C-alpha positions in Angstrom: -7.9 -6.2 -7.4 -9.9 -4.5 -4.6 -9.1 -1.1 -6.2 -10.3 -2.4 -9.5 -13.7 -3.1 -8.1 -13.9 -0.2 -5.7 -15.7 2.1 -8.1 -18.7 -0.2 -8.8 -18.9 -1.2 -5.2 -19.0 2.4 -4.0 -21.7 3.2 -6.6 -23.7 0.3 -5.2 -23.3 1.6 -1.7 -24.3 5.1 -2.7 -27.4 3.9 -4.5 -28.4 1.9 -1.4 -28.0 4.9 0.8 -30.3 7.1 -1.3 -33.2 6.2 1.0 -35.1 8.7 3.1 -35.0 6.5 6.2 -31.2 6.5 6.1 -31.1 9.9 7.7 -32.5 8.6 10.9 -30.3 5.5 11.2 -27.3 4.7 13.4 -23.8 3.6 12.2 -21.7 1.1 14.2 -18.6 -1.0 13.9 -17.6 -4.3 15.7 -13.9 -4.8 14.9 -12.1 -8.1 15.6 -8.3 -8.5 15.5 -6.6 -11.8 15.7 -3.3 -13.7 15.2 -3.1 -17.3 14.1 -0.4 -19.9 13.8 -0.8 -23.2 11.9 1.1 -26.2 10.8 -0.1 -28.3 7.9 1.5 -31.4 6.4 0.3 -30.6 2.8 -1.8 -27.4 2.6 -1.4 -27.2 -1.2 -2.6 -30.8 -1.7 0.5 -31.4 -3.8 1.8 -34.8 -5.1 5.4 -34.1 -4.2 7.5 -34.8 -1.1 8.3 -32.3 1.7 5.1 -30.2 1.5 4.7 -29.3 5.2 4.3 -25.6 6.1 4.2 -23.5 9.3 2.4 -20.2 8.9 1.6 -17.2 10.9 -0.9 -14.5 10.0 -2.8 -11.4 11.2 -6.6 -11.6 10.9 -8.6 -8.4 10.6 -12.5 -8.2 10.5 -14.3 -4.8 10.7 -18.0 -5.4 10.1 -19.7 -2.0 9.9 -23.5 -1.7 9.9 -26.1 0.9 9.5 -29.6 0.4 11.0 -32.7 2.5 10.4 -36.4 1.7 10.9 -36.8 0.0 7.6 -33.3 0.1 6.0 -30.2 -1.8 6.9 -26.8 -1.6 5.3 -23.5 -3.4 6.1 -19.9 -3.3 4.9 -18.0 -6.5 5.7 -14.2 -6.2 5.1 -12.1 -9.3 6.0 -8.3 -9.7 5.6 -5.6 -12.3 6.3 -2.0 -11.0 6.2 0.6 -13.6 6.7 4.1 -14.6 6.1 3.1 -16.8 3.1 3.0 -14.4 0.1 2.1 -17.0 -2.6 -1.4 -18.3 -3.4 -0.2 -22.0 -3.6 -1.7 -22.8 -0.2 -5.1 -22.9 1.4 -3.5 -20.7 4.1 -2.5 -17.9 1.7 -3.5 -14.3 2.3 -7.0 -13.1 1.4 -8.9 -9.9 0.9 -12.7 -10.0 1.1 -15.0 -7.0 0.8 -18.8 -7.4 0.8 -21.6 -4.8 0.8 -25.2 -5.5 1.6 -28.3 -3.4 1.8 -31.8 -4.3 2.8 -35.1 -2.4 2.6 -38.2 -3.7 4.4 -41.8 -2.7 3.8 -44.9 -4.2 5.3 -45.2 -6.9 2.6 -41.8 -6.9 0.8 -38.1 -7.2 1.4 -35.6 -6.0 -1.1 -31.9 -6.8 -0.7 -28.9 -5.9 -2.9 -25.3 -7.0 -2.3 -21.9 -6.8 -4.0 -18.6 -8.3 -3.2 -15.0 -8.6 -4.3 -12.5 -11.2 -3.2 -8.9 -12.2 -3.7 -7.7 -15.5 -2.3 -6.3 -18.9 -3.3 -8.1 -21.2 -5.7 -7.7 -23.8 -2.9 -9.8 -21.6 -0.7 -12.9 -22.6 -2.7 -13.7 -26.3 -2.2 -10.0 -27.2 -2.5 -9.9 -26.6 -6.3 -6.5 -27.0 -7.9 -5.1 -25.4 -11.0 -2.7 -28.0 -12.4 -0.9 -29.3 -9.3 -0.7 -26.1 -7.4 -3.1 -23.4 -6.1 -3.3 -20.1 -7.8 -4.7 -16.6 -7.2 -8.4 -16.3 -7.5 -10.0 -12.9 -8.1 -13.8 -12.9 -7.8 -16.6 -10.4 -8.0 -20.3 -11.0 -7.3 -23.5 -9.0 -7.4 -26.9 -10.1 -6.2 -30.5 -8.7 -6.2 -33.3 -10.3 -4.3 -37.0 -9.3 -4.0 -39.3 -11.2 -1.6 -43.0 -10.2 -1.8 -45.9 -11.5 0.2 -48.8 -11.5 -2.2 -51.4 -12.8 0.3 -51.4 -14.3 3.8 -50.6 -17.7 2.1 -48.7 -16.9 -1.1 -45.2 -15.6 -1.3 -42.9 -14.8 -4.3 -39.2 -14.5 -4.2 -36.9 -13.6 -7.2 -33.1 -13.7 -7.0 -30.7 -12.4 -9.7 -27.0 -13.2 -9.3 -23.9 -12.7 -11.4 -20.4 -13.9 -10.7 -17.1 -13.3 -12.4 -13.9 -15.1 -11.6 -10.3 -14.9 -12.9 -7.5 -17.2 -12.0 -3.7 -16.6 -11.9 -1.3 -18.5 -14.1 -0.6 -22.1 -13.1 2.9 -23.5 -12.7 1.9 -26.7 -14.5 -0.8 -27.5 -16.9 -3.8 -25.2 -16.5 -7.1 -26.9 -15.4 -9.1 -23.9 -14.4 -10.6 -21.3 -16.7 -11.8 -17.7 -16.1 -15.5 -17.6 -16.2 -18.7 -15.6 -15.6 -22.0 -17.0 -14.5 -25.4 -15.3 -14.3 -28.6 -16.8 -13.1 -32.2 -15.9 -12.2 -34.1 -17.9 -9.6 -37.8 -17.3 -9.0 -39.5 -19.1 -6.1 -43.3 -19.4 -5.5 -44.3 -20.5 -2.0 -47.6 -21.6 -0.5 -47.8 -21.2 3.3 -50.0 -24.1 4.3 -49.8 -23.4 8.0 -47.6 -21.7 10.6 -45.1 -24.5 10.4 -45.4 -25.8 6.8 -44.6 -24.2 3.5 -44.5 -25.7 0.0 -42.3 -24.2 -2.7 -41.8 -24.3 -6.5 -38.2 -23.3 -7.5 -37.1 -22.5 -11.0 -33.6 -21.5 -12.1 -32.1 -20.4 -15.4 -28.4 -19.6 -15.8 -25.6 -19.1 -18.3 -22.0 -20.0 -17.8 -19.3 -18.6 -20.1 -15.6 -19.0 -20.1 -14.1 -15.5 -20.6 -12.0 -16.7 -23.5 -15.2 -17.6 -25.4 -14.3 -21.3 -25.9 -17.1 -22.8 -23.8 -20.7 -22.0 -22.8 -23.3 -23.7 -20.8 -27.0 -22.8 -20.4 -28.8 -24.6 -17.6 -32.4 -24.7 -16.4 -33.8 -26.6 -13.5 -37.1 -27.0 -11.7 -37.5 -28.2 -8.1 -40.4 -28.8 -5.7 -39.7 -28.0 -2.1 -40.9 -28.2 1.5 -40.1 -26.1 4.6 -41.2 -27.7 7.9 -40.8 -26.4 11.4 -41.2 -29.5 13.5 -40.6 -27.9 16.9 -39.1 -24.6 18.2 -35.6 -26.0 17.7 -35.9 -28.6 14.8 -36.6 -27.5 11.2 -36.3 -29.1 7.7 -35.8 -27.5 4.3 -35.9 -29.9 1.3 -36.2 -29.6 -2.5 -35.7 -31.8 -5.4 -36.1 -31.8 -9.2 -34.4 -32.0 -12.6 -31.7 -30.0 -14.3 -30.7 -29.8 -18.0 -27.7 -28.0 -19.3 -26.8 -27.4 -23.0 -23.0 -27.2 -23.4 -21.1 -25.7 -26.3 -17.3 -25.7 -27.0 -15.5 -23.9 -29.8 -12.1 -25.0 -31.1 -10.0 -25.2 -34.2 -9.0 -28.3 -36.1 -6.0 -28.3 -38.5 -6.1 -30.1 -41.8 -3.4 -30.7 -44.5 -4.7 -29.2 -47.8 -2.9 -29.5 -51.1 -3.0 -26.3 -53.2 -1.4 -25.2 -56.4 1.5 -23.8 -54.5 2.0 -26.9 -52.4 0.6 -28.4 -49.2 -0.7 -26.1 -46.5 -2.1 -26.5 -43.0 -5.5 -24.9 -42.7 -7.3 -24.2 -39.4 -11.0 -24.8 -39.5 -13.2 -23.5 -36.6 -15.4 -26.3 -35.1 -18.3 -26.0 -32.7 -19.6 -29.0 -30.7 -22.7 -29.2 -28.6 -23.9 -31.6 -25.9 -26.6 -32.0 -23.4 -26.1 -32.7 -19.7 -29.1 -34.0 -17.6 -29.1 -34.5 -13.9 -31.4 -34.9 -10.9 -30.8 -32.1 -8.4 -31.8 -31.9 -4.7 -31.0 -30.1 -1.5 -31.9 -31.1 2.1 -31.1 -29.2 5.3 -32.0 -30.4 8.8 -31.3 -27.9 11.6 -31.4 -28.0 15.4 -31.0 -24.7 17.1 -30.9 -25.0 20.9 -29.5 -22.9 23.7 -26.4 -25.1 24.1 -26.4 -27.6 21.2 -26.6 -26.6 17.5 -26.6 -29.1 14.7 -26.8 -28.6 10.9 -27.0 -31.5 8.4 -27.1 -30.9 4.7 -27.0 -33.0 1.5 -27.2 -31.7 -2.0 -26.6 -32.5 -5.7 -26.2 -29.5 -8.0 -24.7 -28.3 -11.3 -22.2 -25.7 -10.0 -19.9 -23.1 -11.6 -16.4 -23.8 -10.3 -13.9 -22.8 -13.0 -13.9 -25.8 -15.3 -15.0 -26.0 -18.9 -18.7 -26.4 -18.0 -20.8 -26.7 -14.9 -19.5 -29.3 -12.5 -21.8 -31.9 -11.0 -21.3 -31.9 -7.3 -22.8 -34.2 -4.7 -22.0 -33.1 -1.1 -22.9 -34.1 2.4 -22.0 -32.0 5.5 -22.6 -32.3 9.3 -21.8 -29.3 11.6 -22.3 -29.1 15.3 -21.4 -26.9 18.2 -21.9 -27.3 22.0 -21.5 -24.7 24.8 -19.9 -26.5 27.7 -20.1 -23.4 29.9 -20.2 -19.6 29.6 -16.6 -19.7 28.5 -16.0 -23.0 26.9 -17.4 -24.3 23.6 -16.5 -27.1 21.2 -17.5 -27.7 17.6 -17.0 -30.1 14.7 -17.4 -30.2 10.9 -17.4 -33.2 8.6 -17.8 -32.8 4.8 -17.7 -35.1 1.8 -17.8 -33.8 -1.8 -17.9 -35.9 -5.0 -17.5 -33.9 -8.2 -17.3 -34.5 -11.9 -15.3 -31.7 -13.4 -15.4 -31.1 -17.2 -11.9 -30.3 -18.6 -11.1 -27.5 -21.1 -10.6 -30.1 -23.9 -14.3 -30.8 -23.8 -15.9 -34.2 -23.4 -13.4 -35.4 -20.9 -14.4 -35.4 -17.2 -12.3 -35.9 -14.2 -13.9 -37.3 -11.0 -12.6 -36.3 -7.6 -13.7 -36.9 -4.1 -12.9 -34.6 -1.1 -13.4 -35.6 2.5 -12.8 -33.1 5.4 -13.1 -33.5 9.1 -12.4 -30.8 11.7 -12.6 -30.3 15.4 -12.2 -27.1 17.5 -12.3 -25.9 21.0 -12.8 -22.3 22.1 -12.1 -20.6 25.4 -13.4 -17.1 26.1 -10.6 -15.8 28.3 -12.4 -12.5 29.1 -15.2 -10.5 27.7 -13.0 -9.4 24.7 -10.3 -12.1 24.4 -10.8 -15.7 23.1 -8.5 -18.5 22.2 -9.4 -21.2 19.7 -7.5 -24.5 19.0 -8.5 -26.4 15.8 -7.4 -29.6 14.1 -8.4 -30.8 10.7 -7.7 -33.4 8.0 -8.5 -33.2 4.3 -8.3 -36.0 1.8 -8.7 -35.6 -2.0 -8.8 -38.6 -4.3 -8.7 -38.8 -8.1 -9.8 -42.3 -9.0 -9.0 -42.1 -12.7 -5.4 -40.8 -11.9 -4.9 -43.2 -9.0 -4.0 -40.2 -7.0 -4.6 -39.7 -3.2 -3.7 -36.5 -1.5 -3.9 -35.8 2.2 -3.2 -32.9 4.6 -3.4 -32.7 8.4 -3.5 -29.3 10.1 -3.5 -27.8 13.6 -4.1 -24.1 14.2 -4.1 -21.8 17.3 -5.9 -18.5 17.1 -6.0 -15.6 19.6 -8.6 -12.9 18.9 -9.6 -9.6 20.4 -13.1 -8.3 20.0 -13.3 -4.6 20.6 -16.2 -2.7 22.1 -18.9 -1.6 19.7 -18.0 1.7 18.1 -21.0 4.0 17.3 -20.9 6.8 14.8 -23.1 9.8 15.1 
């Protein structure tokens, strides 16, 4: 899959590098190599007995950056190569490649990015295809332009497109291949050094690649960005979203003709409207030793179902540096989703709760050891189905010295 997308990614990279300032920049790489071992009681979130797995994997990250006076470019490859060759587990292998370029001027910032991924469908919010995870191939491209019109007025425009294909499921298929394209303009008024008000609009189109379903959504939100102190900040927005959904299918009818009865397929198209309140709130604390991040949101999200899924989520993250070598962290998440099914009209509700703790010891300047434990619970109320998995993982990583290229 990476080879399939290598051509457009290389073209994007070449276009980004056609900047005069690139000639005076510096290339560098910060590679990280790690090995990890984990044990999970049900990493595939399956409703069958004896689902425990023990896995080992090699982790490779090689972020490569280019920095010039006004231009930045980065190549971010990331791989997991383990003894689990299938995509039925959240611990399956993955291949991620992302490119990002940024050009800064006195009053504008222009960024372009592209990426290609291959991983398990369970890697993304614990989605499941039938009762097992499947391979997920994704490609994304994004353009963003941020322009300061005056000392108090700022305009930001973001254009994003995503294309996702899933592998074949063992059981009944519940995920569909899709593409989603959106444009999001934002108008900001800088009221003071610490306060900014925003108006955010969004228009997008979701299409299943087989042409059976389509969803067009628009939403408008009002927002606030507030820097309370040097370490506490708040970003909040809220508004209304409307989606127009369309599904195409065929109905069969028994028709009596001169030659006898025949079954005739008649194409049918049904349309519906999906309205929802949407919001996003983020409270952040960034201190020297303690970092906290709390988020809550409700959005219409493309996730591989017939139409956009309505997802309400809450998350709390934190990390604390005990000393120069020791640090601890935690992450708690709750997601409630309403997922439209390929049949149209039907919606399955699910709730996912996740809690994780980790402790990291920096053995030396280059070596670090991390121990993590987590628990995930997924519940389908309409199916009376509760799935749970507990996991522990130990990771040893080696960060190499910065490599500079002349």
